C-alpha positions as CSV (number, residue, x, y, z in Angstrom):
1,M,0.0,0.0,0.0
2,S,1.0,3.7,-0.3
3,S,3.6,5.3,1.8
4,F,1.5,8.4,2.4
5,L,0.6,7.1,6.0
6,D,4.2,6.0,6.9
7,Q,5.2,9.5,8.0
8,R,4.0,11.9,10.6
9,R,1.3,14.1,9.3
10,A,-1.7,16.3,10.5
11,G,-5.1,16.4,9.1
12,V,-8.4,18.3,9.4
13,L,-11.8,16.6,9.1
14,L,-14.4,18.9,7.3
15,H,-17.0,17.8,4.8
16,I,-17.5,19.8,1.6
17,T,-21.0,20.7,2.7
18,S,-19.6,22.5,5.9
19,L,-17.6,25.0,3.8
20,P,-18.8,28.6,4.1
21,G,-20.7,30.3,1.4
22,R,-23.9,31.8,0.3
23,G,-25.8,28.6,-0.8
24,E,-27.5,26.1,1.5
25,C,-24.3,24.0,1.5
26,G,-20.7,24.4,0.7
27,D,-19.4,23.5,-2.7
28,L,-16.3,22.9,-4.8
29,G,-15.9,26.6,-5.6
30,T,-13.7,29.4,-4.2
31,E,-14.2,28.5,-0.6
32,A,-12.8,24.9,-1.1
33,Y,-9.7,26.5,-2.5
34,N,-9.5,28.9,0.4
35,F,-9.7,25.9,2.7
36,V,-6.8,24.3,1.0
37,N,-4.7,27.5,1.4
38,F,-5.6,27.5,5.0
39,L,-4.5,24.0,5.4
40,H,-1.3,24.5,3.6
41,D,-0.5,27.7,5.6
42,A,-1.0,25.9,8.9
43,G,1.2,22.8,7.9
44,V,-1.8,20.5,7.6
45,S,-1.2,18.0,4.8
46,V,-4.4,15.9,4.8
47,W,-8.0,17.0,4.3
48,Q,-10.6,14.4,5.2
49,T,-14.1,14.5,4.0
50,L,-17.2,12.5,4.4
51,P,-18.5,10.4,1.4
52,L,-19.2,12.8,-1.6
53,G,-22.1,10.8,-3.0
54,M,-25.7,12.0,-3.8
55,P,-27.7,11.5,-0.6
56,H,-31.4,10.8,-0.1
57,S,-33.8,13.3,1.4
58,D,-32.2,13.0,4.9
59,G,-28.9,14.3,3.7
60,S,-26.8,11.5,5.1
61,P,-23.7,11.0,2.9
62,Y,-23.6,7.4,4.2
63,Q,-26.9,6.5,2.4
64,C,-26.4,7.5,-1.3
65,L,-28.2,6.9,-4.5
66,S,-24.9,5.6,-6.1
67,A,-21.5,4.2,-4.9
68,H,-19.9,6.2,-7.8
69,A,-21.8,9.3,-8.6
70,G,-20.9,12.7,-7.0
71,N,-23.5,14.9,-5.2
72,P,-24.6,17.6,-7.7
73,A,-25.4,19.9,-4.7
74,L,-21.6,20.3,-4.4
75,I,-21.1,21.7,-7.9
76,S,-20.0,25.3,-8.0
77,I,-22.4,27.6,-9.9
78,D,-19.8,30.3,-9.9
79,W,-17.6,28.0,-11.9
80,L,-20.4,27.7,-14.5
81,V,-20.8,31.5,-14.6
82,D,-17.1,31.8,-15.2
83,K,-17.5,29.5,-18.2
84,G,-20.2,31.7,-19.6
85,W,-22.6,28.8,-19.7
86,I,-25.1,30.7,-17.5
87,Q,-25.3,34.4,-16.8
88,S,-26.4,34.5,-13.1
89,H,-26.8,32.2,-10.1
90,D,-28.7,34.3,-7.7
91,S,-32.0,32.5,-8.4
92,C,-33.9,30.6,-10.9
93,N,-36.5,33.2,-12.1
94,D,-38.2,30.7,-14.5
95,C,-39.3,28.1,-11.9
96,H,-39.1,30.1,-8.6
97,A,-37.9,26.8,-7.0
98,N,-36.2,26.3,-3.7
99,H,-32.5,26.2,-3.5
100,E,-32.1,22.5,-4.0
101,F,-34.1,22.4,-7.2
102,G,-33.1,25.9,-8.2
103,K,-29.6,24.8,-8.4
104,S,-30.5,21.7,-10.4
105,C,-32.4,24.1,-12.8
106,L,-29.3,26.3,-13.1
107,I,-27.1,23.3,-13.9
108,A,-29.7,22.4,-16.5
109,K,-29.5,25.8,-18.0
110,A,-25.7,25.5,-18.0
111,F,-26.1,22.4,-20.1
112,Y,-28.0,24.4,-22.6
113,G,-25.3,27.0,-22.6
114,F,-22.7,24.3,-22.9
115,Q,-24.3,22.9,-26.0
116,L,-24.5,26.3,-27.5
117,L,-21.1,27.8,-26.5
118,A,-18.7,25.1,-25.4
119,E,-15.5,24.8,-27.3
120,A,-14.7,21.7,-29.3
121,D,-12.2,20.3,-26.7
122,E,-14.8,20.8,-23.9
123,R,-17.4,18.8,-26.0
124,E,-14.9,16.1,-26.5
125,S,-14.0,16.1,-22.8
126,F,-17.6,15.5,-22.0
127,Q,-18.0,12.7,-24.4
128,Q,-14.9,11.1,-23.2
129,F,-16.1,11.3,-19.6
130,C,-19.3,9.4,-20.6
131,Q,-17.5,6.7,-22.4
132,D,-14.9,6.2,-19.7
133,R,-17.6,5.8,-17.0
134,A,-20.3,4.2,-19.0
135,K,-20.2,0.9,-16.9
136,W,-21.8,2.9,-14.0
137,L,-22.9,6.2,-15.5
138,D,-25.5,4.8,-17.9
139,D,-27.3,2.9,-15.2
140,F,-27.1,5.8,-12.8
141,A,-28.5,8.3,-15.3
142,M,-31.4,5.9,-16.1
143,F,-32.0,5.3,-12.3
144,I,-32.2,9.0,-11.5
145,A,-34.4,9.7,-14.5
146,L,-36.9,7.0,-13.6
147,R,-36.8,7.9,-9.9
148,N,-37.7,11.4,-10.8
149,L,-40.4,10.3,-13.2
150,F,-41.9,8.2,-10.5
151,S,-41.9,10.9,-7.8
152,H,-38.8,9.6,-6.0
153,K,-40.3,6.2,-5.2
154,S,-37.9,3.3,-4.6
155,W,-37.1,1.2,-7.6
156,I,-38.9,-1.7,-5.9
157,Q,-42.2,0.3,-6.4
158,W,-41.7,1.0,-10.1
159,P,-43.6,-0.6,-12.9
160,E,-42.7,-4.2,-13.1
161,A,-40.9,-4.1,-16.5
162,L,-38.6,-1.3,-15.3
163,K,-38.1,-2.6,-11.9
164,E,-37.0,-5.9,-13.5
165,R,-34.9,-4.1,-16.2
166,E,-36.5,-5.8,-19.0
167,P,-34.6,-4.8,-22.2
168,E,-37.5,-3.5,-24.2
169,A,-38.6,-1.4,-21.4
170,L,-35.2,0.1,-20.9
171,S,-34.9,0.8,-24.6
172,D,-38.2,2.6,-24.7
173,A,-37.1,4.6,-21.7
174,R,-33.8,5.6,-23.3
175,N,-35.6,6.9,-26.3
176,L,-38.2,8.9,-24.2
177,L,-35.7,10.2,-21.7
178,K,-32.8,10.9,-24.0
179,D,-32.3,14.5,-23.2
180,V,-32.9,14.0,-19.5
181,L,-30.2,11.2,-19.4
182,E,-27.7,13.5,-21.1
183,A,-28.4,16.3,-18.6
184,I,-27.9,13.9,-15.7
185,K,-24.5,12.8,-17.2
186,F,-23.5,16.3,-17.6
187,E,-24.1,17.0,-13.9
188,Q,-21.7,14.2,-13.1
189,Y,-19.3,15.5,-15.7
190,L,-19.3,18.9,-13.9
191,F,-18.9,17.3,-10.5
192,F,-15.9,15.2,-11.4
193,R,-14.2,18.0,-13.4
194,Q,-14.5,20.4,-10.5
195,W,-13.3,17.8,-8.0
196,Q,-10.2,17.0,-10.2
197,E,-9.4,20.6,-10.5
198,L,-9.6,20.9,-6.7
199,K,-7.6,17.7,-6.3
200,A,-4.8,19.1,-8.6
201,Y,-4.7,22.3,-6.7
202,A,-4.5,20.5,-3.4
203,A,-1.6,18.5,-4.8
204,E,0.2,21.7,-5.6
205,K,-0.3,22.8,-2.1
206,Q,0.9,19.4,-0.8
207,V,-2.5,18.5,0.7
208,L,-3.7,14.9,0.3
209,L,-7.4,14.2,-0.1
210,F,-8.7,11.7,2.4
211,G,-12.1,10.1,1.4
212,D,-14.6,7.8,3.1
213,I,-16.4,4.7,1.6
214,P,-19.3,3.3,3.4
215,I,-19.0,-0.5,3.4
216,F,-22.6,-0.9,2.4
217,V,-24.7,0.8,-0.1
218,S,-28.3,2.0,0.1
219,Y,-31.1,-0.3,-1.0
220,D,-32.6,2.5,-2.9
221,S,-29.7,3.0,-5.2
222,A,-28.6,2.5,-8.8
223,D,-26.1,-0.1,-7.6
224,V,-28.8,-2.4,-6.2
225,W,-31.2,-1.8,-9.0
226,A,-28.6,-2.5,-11.7
227,N,-26.7,-5.2,-9.9
228,R,-29.2,-7.4,-7.9
229,D,-27.1,-10.5,-8.1
230,E,-24.4,-8.7,-6.0
231,F,-26.8,-8.6,-2.9
232,K,-28.7,-10.8,-0.7
233,L,-32.2,-10.2,-2.2
234,N,-35.1,-12.5,-2.5
235,S,-36.9,-13.4,-5.7
236,T,-38.9,-10.2,-5.8
237,G,-36.0,-7.9,-5.1
238,G,-36.8,-7.3,-1.4
239,M,-34.6,-8.0,1.5
240,D,-35.0,-10.7,4.1
241,V,-32.0,-9.4,6.1
242,V,-30.6,-5.9,6.5
243,A,-27.2,-4.5,7.8
244,G,-26.6,-2.8,11.1
245,V,-24.5,-3.0,14.2
246,P,-25.4,-4.5,17.7
247,P,-25.7,-2.3,20.8
248,D,-22.6,-0.3,21.4
249,Y,-21.2,3.1,22.6
250,F,-23.5,5.0,20.3
251,S,-26.8,3.2,20.7
252,A,-28.3,0.9,23.3
253,D,-30.5,-0.7,20.7
254,G,-27.7,-1.0,18.1
255,Q,-28.1,0.7,14.8
256,R,-30.4,-0.8,12.1
257,W,-29.1,0.8,9.0
258,G,-31.4,-1.0,6.5
259,N,-28.8,-1.5,3.8
260,P,-28.8,-4.8,1.9
261,H,-26.0,-7.4,2.6
262,Y,-23.7,-8.5,0.0
263,D,-23.9,-12.0,-1.7
264,W,-20.2,-12.7,-0.9
265,E,-20.3,-16.1,-2.6
266,Y,-21.4,-14.5,-5.9
267,Q,-19.0,-11.7,-5.5
268,Q,-16.1,-13.9,-4.9
269,K,-16.9,-16.1,-7.8
270,N,-16.6,-13.1,-10.2
271,G,-13.4,-11.8,-8.8
272,F,-15.1,-9.0,-6.7
273,K,-15.6,-7.1,-10.1
274,W,-18.2,-4.7,-8.5
275,W,-15.8,-3.8,-5.7
276,L,-13.0,-3.2,-8.2
277,E,-15.1,-0.9,-10.2
278,R,-16.3,0.9,-7.1
279,L,-12.7,1.4,-5.9
280,E,-11.6,2.6,-9.3
281,T,-13.9,5.6,-9.1
282,Q,-12.6,6.4,-5.5
283,Y,-9.0,5.9,-6.5
284,E,-9.4,8.7,-9.2
285,M,-10.7,11.0,-6.4
286,F,-8.6,10.4,-3.3
287,D,-5.1,9.8,-2.1
288,I,-6.3,8.0,1.1
289,L,-9.5,6.2,1.6
290,R,-11.3,5.1,4.9
291,I,-13.3,1.9,4.8
292,D,-16.2,2.7,7.0
293,H,-17.2,-0.2,9.2
294,F,-14.2,-2.2,8.3
295,R,-15.2,-5.0,10.7
296,G,-17.9,-5.9,8.2
297,F,-15.1,-7.3,5.8
298,E,-14.5,-10.1,8.5
299,A,-18.2,-10.5,9.7
300,A,-21.2,-8.3,9.4
301,W,-24.3,-8.0,11.6
302,E,-27.4,-9.4,9.8
303,V,-30.8,-8.3,11.2
304,P,-34.0,-9.8,10.0
305,E,-35.8,-7.1,8.0
306,Q,-39.0,-7.2,10.0
307,E,-37.0,-6.3,13.3
308,T,-37.4,-2.5,14.3
309,T,-34.0,-2.5,16.1
310,A,-30.7,-4.1,15.6
311,I,-30.7,-6.1,18.8
312,N,-31.8,-9.4,17.4
313,G,-29.2,-9.9,14.7
314,K,-26.3,-12.2,14.2
315,W,-22.7,-12.1,12.8
316,V,-22.2,-13.6,9.4
317,A,-18.7,-14.2,8.0
318,A,-17.4,-12.3,5.0
319,P,-14.3,-13.0,2.7
320,G,-12.3,-10.0,3.7
321,R,-9.0,-11.5,3.3
322,E,-9.7,-12.4,-0.3
323,L,-11.4,-9.1,-1.1
324,L,-8.5,-7.0,0.4
325,A,-5.9,-9.1,-1.4
326,T,-7.7,-8.4,-4.7
327,I,-8.0,-4.7,-3.9
328,Q,-4.3,-4.5,-2.9
329,K,-3.3,-6.2,-6.3
330,A,-5.4,-3.9,-8.3
331,F,-4.6,-0.6,-6.5
332,P,-1.2,-1.0,-4.8
333,A,-0.7,2.8,-4.5
334,L,-4.1,3.4,-2.6
335,A,-3.6,4.2,1.0
336,L,-6.4,2.5,3.0
337,V,-7.6,3.2,6.6
338,A,-9.7,0.7,8.5
339,E,-12.5,2.2,10.5
340,D,-12.2,-0.3,13.3
341,L,-14.5,1.1,15.9
342,G,-17.3,-0.7,17.8
343,I,-17.1,-4.4,18.7
344,I,-13.7,-5.5,17.3
345,T,-12.6,-9.0,17.6
346,E,-9.1,-10.5,17.4
347,E,-10.0,-11.8,14.0
348,V,-10.9,-8.2,12.8
349,E,-7.6,-7.0,14.2
350,A,-5.7,-9.8,12.5
351,L,-7.3,-9.0,9.1
352,R,-6.5,-5.3,9.6
353,D,-2.8,-6.0,10.6
354,E,-2.2,-8.6,7.8
355,F,-2.7,-5.9,5.3
356,H,-0.8,-3.3,7.3
357,L,-3.9,-1.0,7.5
358,P,-3.9,1.8,10.0
359,G,-6.9,1.6,12.4
360,M,-8.6,4.5,14.2
361,K,-8.0,5.8,17.7
362,I,-10.7,8.2,19.3
363,L,-9.4,10.1,22.2
364,Q,-12.9,10.8,23.5
365,F,-13.2,7.0,24.1
366,A,-9.9,6.8,26.0
367,F,-10.6,7.9,29.6
368,D,-12.7,5.2,31.2
369,G,-10.1,4.5,33.9
370,N,-8.9,1.2,32.2
371,N,-5.1,1.3,31.5
372,N,-5.6,-1.2,28.8
373,N,-8.0,1.0,26.9
374,P,-6.8,0.9,23.2
375,Y,-7.7,4.5,22.8
376,L,-5.2,5.7,25.4
377,P,-2.2,7.2,23.6
378,M,0.3,5.0,25.6
379,N,-1.2,2.0,23.9
380,Y,-0.8,3.1,20.3
381,L,1.5,1.9,17.7
382,G,2.6,4.3,15.0
383,N,0.5,2.8,12.2
384,C,-2.8,4.3,13.2
385,V,-4.8,7.5,12.8
386,V,-5.8,9.3,16.0
387,Y,-8.8,11.6,16.2
388,T,-10.1,13.9,19.0
389,G,-13.5,12.8,17.8
390,T,-15.2,11.9,14.5
391,H,-18.3,13.1,12.7
392,D,-20.4,10.8,14.8
393,N,-19.1,12.2,18.1
394,D,-20.0,15.4,20.0
395,T,-17.4,18.1,19.6
396,T,-14.6,17.7,22.1
397,L,-15.7,20.7,24.0
398,G,-19.3,19.5,24.1
399,W,-18.1,16.0,25.2
400,F,-15.9,17.4,28.0
401,E,-18.8,19.5,29.4
402,T,-21.0,16.5,29.7
403,L,-18.3,14.7,32.0
404,S,-18.6,14.7,35.8
405,D,-16.0,16.5,37.8
406,I,-14.3,13.2,38.6
407,E,-14.2,12.1,34.9
408,K,-12.8,15.5,34.0
409,Q,-10.0,15.2,36.6
410,R,-9.3,11.7,35.2
411,V,-8.8,13.2,31.8
412,Y,-6.5,16.0,33.0
413,D,-4.5,13.6,35.2
414,Y,-3.7,11.5,32.3
415,L,-2.8,14.4,29.9
416,G,-0.8,16.0,32.5
417,W,-2.5,19.4,32.0
418,S,-4.5,21.3,34.5
419,S,-4.6,24.7,32.9
420,L,-4.8,23.9,29.1
421,P,-8.5,24.2,28.2
422,M,-10.6,21.9,26.0
423,P,-10.4,21.1,23.2
424,N,-6.8,22.2,23.1
425,A,-5.7,19.6,25.7
426,L,-7.1,16.8,23.5
427,I,-5.6,18.3,20.3
428,H,-2.3,18.5,22.0
429,A,-2.5,14.8,23.1
430,A,-3.4,13.7,19.4
431,M,-0.5,15.7,18.0
432,A,2.0,14.5,20.5
433,S,1.0,10.8,20.1
434,V,3.0,8.2,18.1
435,A,0.2,7.9,15.5
436,N,1.4,8.7,12.1
437,L,-1.6,10.7,11.2
438,A,-3.5,13.0,13.7
439,V,-6.8,14.2,12.3
440,I,-8.8,17.1,14.1
441,P,-12.4,17.9,13.3
442,M,-12.8,21.5,12.2
443,Q,-15.2,22.0,15.1
444,D,-12.3,21.3,17.5
445,V,-9.9,23.5,15.6
446,L,-12.6,26.3,16.1
447,R,-13.2,25.3,19.8
448,L,-16.9,24.9,19.2
449,G,-19.6,23.2,21.5
450,S,-22.3,20.7,21.1
451,V,-24.6,22.9,19.1
452,D,-22.0,22.5,16.2
453,R,-21.8,18.7,16.1
454,M,-22.2,17.2,12.7
455,N,-24.3,14.0,13.4
456,T,-25.9,12.2,16.3
457,P,-26.2,8.4,15.4
458,G,-29.5,7.0,15.8
459,T,-31.4,10.2,15.0
460,T,-32.9,11.5,11.8
461,E,-33.3,15.2,12.4
462,G,-30.9,18.1,12.5
463,N,-27.8,16.2,11.1
464,W,-25.4,17.0,8.3
465,H,-26.1,20.7,8.1
466,W,-23.3,22.2,10.1
467,R,-21.1,24.9,8.4
468,F,-18.4,27.1,9.7
469,D,-17.6,30.7,9.0
470,W,-14.2,32.2,8.3
471,S,-14.7,34.7,11.3
472,Q,-14.5,31.7,13.7
473,L,-11.0,30.9,12.5
474,T,-9.1,33.5,14.3
475,A,-5.4,34.1,14.0
476,D,-4.6,32.5,17.4
477,K,-6.3,29.3,16.4
478,V,-4.3,29.0,13.2
479,S,-1.2,29.9,15.1
480,Y,-1.8,27.3,17.8
481,L,-2.5,24.5,15.2
482,R,0.6,25.4,13.2
483,H,2.7,25.5,16.5
484,L,1.5,22.0,17.5
485,I,2.2,20.6,13.9
486,G,5.8,22.1,14.0
487,L,6.4,21.1,17.6
488,F,5.5,17.4,17.1
489,G,7.1,16.9,13.6
490,R,3.9,16.7,11.5
491,Q,4.8,19.2,9.0
492,V,5.8,17.5,5.7
493,P,8.8,19.0,4.2
494,I,8.5,20.7,0.8
495,G,8.7,18.3,-2.1
496,E,7.7,15.2,-0.2
């Protein structure tokens, strides 16, 4: 695997939607480049995001409509204005739609402008994009077009011929929806083009892009509709078992995610083709990739579909060793990180270590009074990634404020600080640790409280909306971050 994670580095966790700006979510425009500049100036060499796929209505980036496609909401409208393909992006006066659909409308107008005004090389670039990604893009475009046609109903509720992908029905749909399909492909072209431009800029500034790949995909997705044999589905396309995790730190009832499980026997027989195609897309986008719920590669928690919680599930083995060997052979330069949180067995640890994958250490989990706690810095090995907290945790300041006085004293006793405030004390501990990579959520860089957390597992309201403002990033916070990165040898020398 890649050597990116074999040297000491510092990273910041911030999803693209959390960037500042005037729209309803951050995008791949100017503020993304400004954020890269901030990281570079502070000595941060890794920018970690959440998955960049197209979410369902709840906004969760971990439940997307495709394992390949990017989220059109992240497309910069300013970029389209600069191209001259649209004239204004303040509103969509023709349809007076809300921002979500207004943006889609503006992108559609940009496609019209592209068809009228684009240079020959730009047209060729779009056609080449469609050809290169046809193995997933064609199905995705059809899925989105039909989903819109049928009022966002799940594919399992579509007319039988389209649900079952009967060739004649699909051919008729292609003819009927030809222009719509091209417009959807154009959205994806814009997303990937803007992302590659941002990635190139980040590389110039010596900032690596760190992505996140959910181990499971959404049932209501182009992947499941177009590749039913890859999943454990019954004869009608429904699910008898769904994915989740048993009760743990985050939830007393476990988490019933509702994703379909993989038919590992089928996937292994065809050489994990679906996985390799999925990883190929991610490899083009990121330098480092976190495998969310890595323990599912060893065994996954299967919950009967009719259960309302995840309590009554069971562990079912997966061919993780064979899959990882196949991935490693196909993508030897891809740096992978194993999200090994939750109920981790010796078998999961052995699988992680066999492939030399860094695991995750969360400092908020460390201070339970147990000297053998794996999240205590004294128990780390260098090949790991340490976080103060993740997108699923409270901010460090919010977490600390919920502790009792005894628990707070235990934290400070271990850290050796009595005057350094939170979250600085935990940031200091992460940077000082032997972990090769220390990642700090942007909320902790900004020293924010619970109201600014990104997600609360097990809840469906109020998540994924947090954004920061540049006024919060004061000079002393940047200086403190830069100081710690230099003090603990996490600034990557120029040229490496």
